[in-house]
mmCIF entry with sequence, helices, sheets and N, C-alpha, C, O atoms, coordinates in Angstrom:
data_MODEL
# 
_entry.id   MODEL 
# 
_entity.id                         1 
_entity.type                       polymer 
_entity.pdbx_number_of_molecules   1 
# 
_entity_poly.entity_id                      1 
_entity_poly.type                           'polypeptide(L)' 
_entity_poly.nstd_linkage                   no 
_entity_poly.nstd_monomer                   no 
_entity_poly.pdbx_seq_one_letter_code       MLKKLLIVAGVIGATALVVKKAKASSDERALWHEATTAPDLR 
_entity_poly.pdbx_seq_one_letter_code_can   MLKKLLIVAGVIGATALVVKKAKASSDERALWHEATTAPDLR 
_entity_poly.pdbx_strand_id                 A 
# 
loop_
_entity_poly_seq.entity_id 
_entity_poly_seq.num 
_entity_poly_seq.mon_id 
_entity_poly_seq.hetero 
1 1  MET n 
1 2  LEU n 
1 3  LYS n 
1 4  LYS n 
1 5  LEU n 
1 6  LEU n 
1 7  ILE n 
1 8  VAL n 
1 9  ALA n 
1 10 GLY n 
1 11 VAL n 
1 12 ILE n 
1 13 GLY n 
1 14 ALA n 
1 15 THR n 
1 16 ALA n 
1 17 LEU n 
1 18 VAL n 
1 19 VAL n 
1 20 LYS n 
1 21 LYS n 
1 22 ALA n 
1 23 LYS n 
1 24 ALA n 
1 25 SER n 
1 26 SER n 
1 27 ASP n 
1 28 GLU n 
1 29 ARG n 
1 30 ALA n 
1 31 LEU n 
1 32 TRP n 
1 33 HIS n 
1 34 GLU n 
1 35 ALA n 
1 36 THR n 
1 37 THR n 
1 38 ALA n 
1 39 PRO n 
1 40 ASP n 
1 41 LEU n 
1 42 ARG n 
# 
_struct_asym.id          A 
_struct_asym.entity_id   1 
# 
_struct_conf.conf_type_id            HELX_P 
_struct_conf.id                      HELX_P1 
_struct_conf.pdbx_PDB_helix_id       AA1 
_struct_conf.beg_label_comp_id       LEU 
_struct_conf.beg_label_asym_id       A 
_struct_conf.beg_label_seq_id        2 
_struct_conf.pdbx_beg_PDB_ins_code   ? 
_struct_conf.end_label_comp_id       THR 
_struct_conf.end_label_asym_id       A 
_struct_conf.end_label_seq_id        36 
_struct_conf.pdbx_end_PDB_ins_code   ? 
_struct_conf.beg_auth_comp_id        LEU 
_struct_conf.beg_auth_asym_id        A 
_struct_conf.beg_auth_seq_id         2 
_struct_conf.end_auth_comp_id        THR 
_struct_conf.end_auth_asym_id        A 
_struct_conf.end_auth_seq_id         36 
_struct_conf.pdbx_PDB_helix_class    1 
_struct_conf.details                 ? 
_struct_conf.pdbx_PDB_helix_length   35 
# 
_struct_conf_type.id          HELX_P 
_struct_conf_type.criteria    ? 
_struct_conf_type.reference   ? 
# 
loop_
_atom_site.group_PDB 
_atom_site.id 
_atom_site.type_symbol 
_atom_site.label_atom_id 
_atom_site.label_alt_id 
_atom_site.label_comp_id 
_atom_site.label_asym_id 
_atom_site.label_entity_id 
_atom_site.label_seq_id 
_atom_site.pdbx_PDB_ins_code 
_atom_site.Cartn_x 
_atom_site.Cartn_y 
_atom_site.Cartn_z 
_atom_site.occupancy 
_atom_site.B_iso_or_equiv 
_atom_site.pdbx_formal_charge 
_atom_site.auth_seq_id 
_atom_site.auth_comp_id 
_atom_site.auth_asym_id 
_atom_site.auth_atom_id 
_atom_site.pdbx_PDB_model_num 
ATOM 1   N N  . MET A 1 1  ? 0.832  -1.200 0.000   1.00 0.00 ? 1  MET A N  1 
ATOM 2   C CA . MET A 1 1  ? 0.000  0.000  0.000   1.00 0.00 ? 1  MET A CA 1 
ATOM 3   C C  . MET A 1 1  ? 0.874  1.262  0.000   1.00 0.00 ? 1  MET A C  1 
ATOM 4   O O  . MET A 1 1  ? 0.618  2.204  -0.749  1.00 0.00 ? 1  MET A O  1 
ATOM 5   N N  . LEU A 1 2  ? 1.899  1.266  0.842   1.00 0.00 ? 2  LEU A N  1 
ATOM 6   C CA . LEU A 1 2  ? 2.774  2.429  0.924   1.00 0.00 ? 2  LEU A CA 1 
ATOM 7   C C  . LEU A 1 2  ? 3.509  2.657  -0.392  1.00 0.00 ? 2  LEU A C  1 
ATOM 8   O O  . LEU A 1 2  ? 3.742  3.794  -0.801  1.00 0.00 ? 2  LEU A O  1 
ATOM 9   N N  . LYS A 1 3  ? 3.869  1.563  -1.044  1.00 0.00 ? 3  LYS A N  1 
ATOM 10  C CA . LYS A 1 3  ? 4.570  1.654  -2.321  1.00 0.00 ? 3  LYS A CA 1 
ATOM 11  C C  . LYS A 1 3  ? 3.690  2.340  -3.374  1.00 0.00 ? 3  LYS A C  1 
ATOM 12  O O  . LYS A 1 3  ? 4.171  3.159  -4.158  1.00 0.00 ? 3  LYS A O  1 
ATOM 13  N N  . LYS A 1 4  ? 2.408  2.001  -3.382  1.00 0.00 ? 4  LYS A N  1 
ATOM 14  C CA . LYS A 1 4  ? 1.470  2.612  -4.334  1.00 0.00 ? 4  LYS A CA 1 
ATOM 15  C C  . LYS A 1 4  ? 1.319  4.106  -4.059  1.00 0.00 ? 4  LYS A C  1 
ATOM 16  O O  . LYS A 1 4  ? 1.259  4.909  -4.990  1.00 0.00 ? 4  LYS A O  1 
ATOM 17  N N  . LEU A 1 5  ? 1.259  4.474  -2.787  1.00 0.00 ? 5  LEU A N  1 
ATOM 18  C CA . LEU A 1 5  ? 1.141  5.888  -2.425  1.00 0.00 ? 5  LEU A CA 1 
ATOM 19  C C  . LEU A 1 5  ? 2.379  6.670  -2.866  1.00 0.00 ? 5  LEU A C  1 
ATOM 20  O O  . LEU A 1 5  ? 2.262  7.798  -3.345  1.00 0.00 ? 5  LEU A O  1 
ATOM 21  N N  . LEU A 1 6  ? 3.557  6.079  -2.706  1.00 0.00 ? 6  LEU A N  1 
ATOM 22  C CA . LEU A 1 6  ? 4.788  6.746  -3.139  1.00 0.00 ? 6  LEU A CA 1 
ATOM 23  C C  . LEU A 1 6  ? 4.814  6.913  -4.652  1.00 0.00 ? 6  LEU A C  1 
ATOM 24  O O  . LEU A 1 6  ? 5.252  7.947  -5.155  1.00 0.00 ? 6  LEU A O  1 
ATOM 25  N N  . ILE A 1 7  ? 4.346  5.900  -5.381  1.00 0.00 ? 7  ILE A N  1 
ATOM 26  C CA . ILE A 1 7  ? 4.305  5.999  -6.840  1.00 0.00 ? 7  ILE A CA 1 
ATOM 27  C C  . ILE A 1 7  ? 3.336  7.095  -7.272  1.00 0.00 ? 7  ILE A C  1 
ATOM 28  O O  . ILE A 1 7  ? 3.655  7.892  -8.154  1.00 0.00 ? 7  ILE A O  1 
ATOM 29  N N  . VAL A 1 8  ? 2.163  7.140  -6.660  1.00 0.00 ? 8  VAL A N  1 
ATOM 30  C CA . VAL A 1 8  ? 1.174  8.173  -6.985  1.00 0.00 ? 8  VAL A CA 1 
ATOM 31  C C  . VAL A 1 8  ? 1.726  9.558  -6.655  1.00 0.00 ? 8  VAL A C  1 
ATOM 32  O O  . VAL A 1 8  ? 1.564  10.494 -7.438  1.00 0.00 ? 8  VAL A O  1 
ATOM 33  N N  . ALA A 1 9  ? 2.378  9.690  -5.502  1.00 0.00 ? 9  ALA A N  1 
ATOM 34  C CA . ALA A 1 9  ? 2.957  10.980 -5.119  1.00 0.00 ? 9  ALA A CA 1 
ATOM 35  C C  . ALA A 1 9  ? 4.044  11.390 -6.110  1.00 0.00 ? 9  ALA A C  1 
ATOM 36  O O  . ALA A 1 9  ? 4.152  12.568 -6.453  1.00 0.00 ? 9  ALA A O  1 
ATOM 37  N N  . GLY A 1 10 ? 4.842  10.443 -6.570  1.00 0.00 ? 10 GLY A N  1 
ATOM 38  C CA . GLY A 1 10 ? 5.873  10.743 -7.554  1.00 0.00 ? 10 GLY A CA 1 
ATOM 39  C C  . GLY A 1 10 ? 5.281  11.206 -8.879  1.00 0.00 ? 10 GLY A C  1 
ATOM 40  O O  . GLY A 1 10 ? 5.773  12.157 -9.487  1.00 0.00 ? 10 GLY A O  1 
ATOM 41  N N  . VAL A 1 11 ? 4.233  10.536 -9.320  1.00 0.00 ? 11 VAL A N  1 
ATOM 42  C CA . VAL A 1 11 ? 3.582  10.920 -10.577 1.00 0.00 ? 11 VAL A CA 1 
ATOM 43  C C  . VAL A 1 11 ? 2.969  12.314 -10.457 1.00 0.00 ? 11 VAL A C  1 
ATOM 44  O O  . VAL A 1 11 ? 3.079  13.124 -11.377 1.00 0.00 ? 11 VAL A O  1 
ATOM 45  N N  . ILE A 1 12 ? 2.331  12.590 -9.337  1.00 0.00 ? 12 ILE A N  1 
ATOM 46  C CA . ILE A 1 12 ? 1.735  13.912 -9.127  1.00 0.00 ? 12 ILE A CA 1 
ATOM 47  C C  . ILE A 1 12 ? 2.818  14.987 -9.068  1.00 0.00 ? 12 ILE A C  1 
ATOM 48  O O  . ILE A 1 12 ? 2.645  16.075 -9.618  1.00 0.00 ? 12 ILE A O  1 
ATOM 49  N N  . GLY A 1 13 ? 3.919  14.689 -8.411  1.00 0.00 ? 13 GLY A N  1 
ATOM 50  C CA . GLY A 1 13 ? 5.026  15.646 -8.324  1.00 0.00 ? 13 GLY A CA 1 
ATOM 51  C C  . GLY A 1 13 ? 5.631  15.925 -9.691  1.00 0.00 ? 13 GLY A C  1 
ATOM 52  O O  . GLY A 1 13 ? 5.910  17.076 -10.025 1.00 0.00 ? 13 GLY A O  1 
ATOM 53  N N  . ALA A 1 14 ? 5.834  14.878 -10.482 1.00 0.00 ? 14 ALA A N  1 
ATOM 54  C CA . ALA A 1 14 ? 6.389  15.055 -11.828 1.00 0.00 ? 14 ALA A CA 1 
ATOM 55  C C  . ALA A 1 14 ? 5.445  15.869 -12.696 1.00 0.00 ? 14 ALA A C  1 
ATOM 56  O O  . ALA A 1 14 ? 5.884  16.742 -13.444 1.00 0.00 ? 14 ALA A O  1 
ATOM 57  N N  . THR A 1 15 ? 4.156  15.590 -12.602 1.00 0.00 ? 15 THR A N  1 
ATOM 58  C CA . THR A 1 15 ? 3.162  16.337 -13.374 1.00 0.00 ? 15 THR A CA 1 
ATOM 59  C C  . THR A 1 15 ? 3.160  17.810 -12.981 1.00 0.00 ? 15 THR A C  1 
ATOM 60  O O  . THR A 1 15 ? 3.072  18.686 -13.841 1.00 0.00 ? 15 THR A O  1 
ATOM 61  N N  . ALA A 1 16 ? 3.257  18.080 -11.688 1.00 0.00 ? 16 ALA A N  1 
ATOM 62  C CA . ALA A 1 16 ? 3.286  19.467 -11.219 1.00 0.00 ? 16 ALA A CA 1 
ATOM 63  C C  . ALA A 1 16 ? 4.508  20.197 -11.762 1.00 0.00 ? 16 ALA A C  1 
ATOM 64  O O  . ALA A 1 16 ? 4.409  21.364 -12.142 1.00 0.00 ? 16 ALA A O  1 
ATOM 65  N N  . LEU A 1 17 ? 5.658  19.529 -11.806 1.00 0.00 ? 17 LEU A N  1 
ATOM 66  C CA . LEU A 1 17 ? 6.871  20.164 -12.331 1.00 0.00 ? 17 LEU A CA 1 
ATOM 67  C C  . LEU A 1 17 ? 6.729  20.469 -13.826 1.00 0.00 ? 17 LEU A C  1 
ATOM 68  O O  . LEU A 1 17 ? 7.145  21.532 -14.286 1.00 0.00 ? 17 LEU A O  1 
ATOM 69  N N  . VAL A 1 18 ? 6.150  19.548 -14.572 1.00 0.00 ? 18 VAL A N  1 
ATOM 70  C CA . VAL A 1 18 ? 5.965  19.757 -16.006 1.00 0.00 ? 18 VAL A CA 1 
ATOM 71  C C  . VAL A 1 18 ? 5.018  20.926 -16.252 1.00 0.00 ? 18 VAL A C  1 
ATOM 72  O O  . VAL A 1 18 ? 5.282  21.768 -17.110 1.00 0.00 ? 18 VAL A O  1 
ATOM 73  N N  . VAL A 1 19 ? 3.928  20.983 -15.512 1.00 0.00 ? 19 VAL A N  1 
ATOM 74  C CA . VAL A 1 19 ? 2.965  22.082 -15.674 1.00 0.00 ? 19 VAL A CA 1 
ATOM 75  C C  . VAL A 1 19 ? 3.610  23.415 -15.313 1.00 0.00 ? 19 VAL A C  1 
ATOM 76  O O  . VAL A 1 19 ? 3.415  24.410 -16.010 1.00 0.00 ? 19 VAL A O  1 
ATOM 77  N N  . LYS A 1 20 ? 4.380  23.435 -14.226 1.00 0.00 ? 20 LYS A N  1 
ATOM 78  C CA . LYS A 1 20 ? 5.049  24.672 -13.800 1.00 0.00 ? 20 LYS A CA 1 
ATOM 79  C C  . LYS A 1 20 ? 6.045  25.142 -14.861 1.00 0.00 ? 20 LYS A C  1 
ATOM 80  O O  . LYS A 1 20 ? 6.122  26.334 -15.160 1.00 0.00 ? 20 LYS A O  1 
ATOM 81  N N  . LYS A 1 21 ? 6.804  24.206 -15.426 1.00 0.00 ? 21 LYS A N  1 
ATOM 82  C CA . LYS A 1 21 ? 7.790  24.560 -16.446 1.00 0.00 ? 21 LYS A CA 1 
ATOM 83  C C  . LYS A 1 21 ? 7.103  25.070 -17.717 1.00 0.00 ? 21 LYS A C  1 
ATOM 84  O O  . LYS A 1 21 ? 7.580  26.018 -18.341 1.00 0.00 ? 21 LYS A O  1 
ATOM 85  N N  . ALA A 1 22 ? 5.993  24.447 -18.099 1.00 0.00 ? 22 ALA A N  1 
ATOM 86  C CA . ALA A 1 22 ? 5.254  24.874 -19.281 1.00 0.00 ? 22 ALA A CA 1 
ATOM 87  C C  . ALA A 1 22 ? 4.678  26.278 -19.079 1.00 0.00 ? 22 ALA A C  1 
ATOM 88  O O  . ALA A 1 22 ? 4.714  27.098 -19.996 1.00 0.00 ? 22 ALA A O  1 
ATOM 89  N N  . LYS A 1 23 ? 4.155  26.556 -17.900 1.00 0.00 ? 23 LYS A N  1 
ATOM 90  C CA . LYS A 1 23 ? 3.597  27.881 -17.624 1.00 0.00 ? 23 LYS A CA 1 
ATOM 91  C C  . LYS A 1 23 ? 4.696  28.940 -17.634 1.00 0.00 ? 23 LYS A C  1 
ATOM 92  O O  . LYS A 1 23 ? 4.499  30.033 -18.166 1.00 0.00 ? 23 LYS A O  1 
ATOM 93  N N  . ALA A 1 24 ? 5.835  28.628 -17.054 1.00 0.00 ? 24 ALA A N  1 
ATOM 94  C CA . ALA A 1 24 ? 6.947  29.579 -17.040 1.00 0.00 ? 24 ALA A CA 1 
ATOM 95  C C  . ALA A 1 24 ? 7.417  29.869 -18.461 1.00 0.00 ? 24 ALA A C  1 
ATOM 96  O O  . ALA A 1 24 ? 7.728  31.012 -18.796 1.00 0.00 ? 24 ALA A O  1 
ATOM 97  N N  . SER A 1 25 ? 7.468  28.847 -19.283 1.00 0.00 ? 25 SER A N  1 
ATOM 98  C CA . SER A 1 25 ? 7.886  29.028 -20.672 1.00 0.00 ? 25 SER A CA 1 
ATOM 99  C C  . SER A 1 25 ? 6.881  29.905 -21.411 1.00 0.00 ? 25 SER A C  1 
ATOM 100 O O  . SER A 1 25 ? 7.268  30.791 -22.173 1.00 0.00 ? 25 SER A O  1 
ATOM 101 N N  . SER A 1 26 ? 5.605  29.662 -21.189 1.00 0.00 ? 26 SER A N  1 
ATOM 102 C CA . SER A 1 26 ? 4.560  30.452 -21.837 1.00 0.00 ? 26 SER A CA 1 
ATOM 103 C C  . SER A 1 26 ? 4.621  31.915 -21.376 1.00 0.00 ? 26 SER A C  1 
ATOM 104 O O  . SER A 1 26 ? 4.491  32.835 -22.184 1.00 0.00 ? 26 SER A O  1 
ATOM 105 N N  . ASP A 1 27 ? 4.818  32.114 -20.079 1.00 0.00 ? 27 ASP A N  1 
ATOM 106 C CA . ASP A 1 27 ? 4.915  33.479 -19.547 1.00 0.00 ? 27 ASP A CA 1 
ATOM 107 C C  . ASP A 1 27 ? 6.118  34.213 -20.143 1.00 0.00 ? 27 ASP A C  1 
ATOM 108 O O  . ASP A 1 27 ? 6.024  35.390 -20.492 1.00 0.00 ? 27 ASP A O  1 
ATOM 109 N N  . GLU A 1 28 ? 7.247  33.511 -20.257 1.00 0.00 ? 28 GLU A N  1 
ATOM 110 C CA . GLU A 1 28 ? 8.449  34.135 -20.809 1.00 0.00 ? 28 GLU A CA 1 
ATOM 111 C C  . GLU A 1 28 ? 8.242  34.494 -22.290 1.00 0.00 ? 28 GLU A C  1 
ATOM 112 O O  . GLU A 1 28 ? 8.662  35.557 -22.746 1.00 0.00 ? 28 GLU A O  1 
ATOM 113 N N  . ARG A 1 29 ? 7.589  33.588 -23.028 1.00 0.00 ? 29 ARG A N  1 
ATOM 114 C CA . ARG A 1 29 ? 7.300  33.865 -24.438 1.00 0.00 ? 29 ARG A CA 1 
ATOM 115 C C  . ARG A 1 29 ? 6.408  35.099 -24.579 1.00 0.00 ? 29 ARG A C  1 
ATOM 116 O O  . ARG A 1 29 ? 6.635  35.934 -25.455 1.00 0.00 ? 29 ARG A O  1 
ATOM 117 N N  . ALA A 1 30 ? 5.403  35.213 -23.726 1.00 0.00 ? 30 ALA A N  1 
ATOM 118 C CA . ALA A 1 30 ? 4.499  36.366 -23.761 1.00 0.00 ? 30 ALA A CA 1 
ATOM 119 C C  . ALA A 1 30 ? 5.250  37.655 -23.430 1.00 0.00 ? 30 ALA A C  1 
ATOM 120 O O  . ALA A 1 30 ? 5.009  38.696 -24.042 1.00 0.00 ? 30 ALA A O  1 
ATOM 121 N N  . LEU A 1 31 ? 6.155  37.578 -22.466 1.00 0.00 ? 31 LEU A N  1 
ATOM 122 C CA . LEU A 1 31 ? 6.930  38.753 -22.088 1.00 0.00 ? 31 LEU A CA 1 
ATOM 123 C C  . LEU A 1 31 ? 7.829  39.201 -23.239 1.00 0.00 ? 31 LEU A C  1 
ATOM 124 O O  . LEU A 1 31 ? 7.905  40.393 -23.537 1.00 0.00 ? 31 LEU A O  1 
ATOM 125 N N  . TRP A 1 32 ? 8.516  38.247 -23.892 1.00 0.00 ? 32 TRP A N  1 
ATOM 126 C CA . TRP A 1 32 ? 9.365  38.595 -25.024 1.00 0.00 ? 32 TRP A CA 1 
ATOM 127 C C  . TRP A 1 32 ? 8.541  39.167 -26.168 1.00 0.00 ? 32 TRP A C  1 
ATOM 128 O O  . TRP A 1 32 ? 8.978  40.095 -26.848 1.00 0.00 ? 32 TRP A O  1 
ATOM 129 N N  . HIS A 1 33 ? 7.358  38.618 -26.381 1.00 0.00 ? 33 HIS A N  1 
ATOM 130 C CA . HIS A 1 33 ? 6.496  39.137 -27.449 1.00 0.00 ? 33 HIS A CA 1 
ATOM 131 C C  . HIS A 1 33 ? 6.118  40.589 -27.164 1.00 0.00 ? 33 HIS A C  1 
ATOM 132 O O  . HIS A 1 33 ? 6.150  41.442 -28.050 1.00 0.00 ? 33 HIS A O  1 
ATOM 133 N N  . GLU A 1 34 ? 5.763  40.846 -25.918 1.00 0.00 ? 34 GLU A N  1 
ATOM 134 C CA . GLU A 1 34 ? 5.393  42.213 -25.539 1.00 0.00 ? 34 GLU A CA 1 
ATOM 135 C C  . GLU A 1 34 ? 6.587  43.160 -25.665 1.00 0.00 ? 34 GLU A C  1 
ATOM 136 O O  . GLU A 1 34 ? 6.432  44.305 -26.088 1.00 0.00 ? 34 GLU A O  1 
ATOM 137 N N  . ALA A 1 35 ? 7.772  42.683 -25.301 1.00 0.00 ? 35 ALA A N  1 
ATOM 138 C CA . ALA A 1 35 ? 8.968  43.530 -25.314 1.00 0.00 ? 35 ALA A CA 1 
ATOM 139 C C  . ALA A 1 35 ? 9.469  43.802 -26.726 1.00 0.00 ? 35 ALA A C  1 
ATOM 140 O O  . ALA A 1 35 ? 10.127 44.817 -26.952 1.00 0.00 ? 35 ALA A O  1 
ATOM 141 N N  . THR A 1 36 ? 9.179  42.932 -27.671 1.00 0.00 ? 36 THR A N  1 
ATOM 142 C CA . THR A 1 36 ? 9.757  43.070 -29.007 1.00 0.00 ? 36 THR A CA 1 
ATOM 143 C C  . THR A 1 36 ? 8.771  43.556 -30.050 1.00 0.00 ? 36 THR A C  1 
ATOM 144 O O  . THR A 1 36 ? 9.152  43.725 -31.209 1.00 0.00 ? 36 THR A O  1 
ATOM 145 N N  . THR A 1 37 ? 7.526  43.786 -29.688 1.00 0.00 ? 37 THR A N  1 
ATOM 146 C CA . THR A 1 37 ? 6.564  44.315 -30.659 1.00 0.00 ? 37 THR A CA 1 
ATOM 147 C C  . THR A 1 37 ? 6.452  45.822 -30.500 1.00 0.00 ? 37 THR A C  1 
ATOM 148 O O  . THR A 1 37 ? 6.687  46.368 -29.422 1.00 0.00 ? 37 THR A O  1 
ATOM 149 N N  . ALA A 1 38 ? 6.097  46.469 -31.564 1.00 0.00 ? 38 ALA A N  1 
ATOM 150 C CA . ALA A 1 38 ? 5.965  47.931 -31.538 1.00 0.00 ? 38 ALA A CA 1 
ATOM 151 C C  . ALA A 1 38 ? 4.766  48.319 -30.656 1.00 0.00 ? 38 ALA A C  1 
ATOM 152 O O  . ALA A 1 38 ? 3.753  47.621 -30.642 1.00 0.00 ? 38 ALA A O  1 
ATOM 153 N N  . PRO A 1 39 ? 4.885  49.411 -29.938 1.00 0.00 ? 39 PRO A N  1 
ATOM 154 C CA . PRO A 1 39 ? 3.766  49.843 -29.100 1.00 0.00 ? 39 PRO A CA 1 
ATOM 155 C C  . PRO A 1 39 ? 2.591  50.303 -29.962 1.00 0.00 ? 39 PRO A C  1 
ATOM 156 O O  . PRO A 1 39 ? 2.767  50.815 -31.068 1.00 0.00 ? 39 PRO A O  1 
ATOM 157 N N  . ASP A 1 40 ? 1.392  50.105 -29.420 1.00 0.00 ? 40 ASP A N  1 
ATOM 158 C CA . ASP A 1 40 ? 0.183  50.527 -30.134 1.00 0.00 ? 40 ASP A CA 1 
ATOM 159 C C  . ASP A 1 40 ? -0.124 51.968 -29.721 1.00 0.00 ? 40 ASP A C  1 
ATOM 160 O O  . ASP A 1 40 ? -0.632 52.211 -28.627 1.00 0.00 ? 40 ASP A O  1 
ATOM 161 N N  . LEU A 1 41 ? 0.188  52.922 -30.604 1.00 0.00 ? 41 LEU A N  1 
ATOM 162 C CA . LEU A 1 41 ? 0.063  54.341 -30.277 1.00 0.00 ? 41 LEU A CA 1 
ATOM 163 C C  . LEU A 1 41 ? -1.164 54.977 -30.934 1.00 0.00 ? 41 LEU A C  1 
ATOM 164 O O  . LEU A 1 41 ? -1.070 56.067 -31.500 1.00 0.00 ? 41 LEU A O  1 
ATOM 165 N N  . ARG A 1 42 ? -2.274 54.323 -30.863 1.00 0.00 ? 42 ARG A N  1 
ATOM 166 C CA . ARG A 1 42 ? -3.495 54.875 -31.488 1.00 0.00 ? 42 ARG A CA 1 
ATOM 167 C C  . ARG A 1 42 ? -4.080 55.990 -30.669 1.00 0.00 ? 42 ARG A C  1 
ATOM 168 O O  . ARG A 1 42 ? -5.102 56.563 -31.046 1.00 0.00 ? 42 ARG A O  1 
# 
């Protein structure tokens, strides 16, 4: 039983790291896009 709980905790931890890394990458891409596009001066 304990072994199954450790496996589940490991899978959840790995998934959380992947989601966090994907969000950070997306945020960085959005920041670079904002920094490198011309301002909208309407």
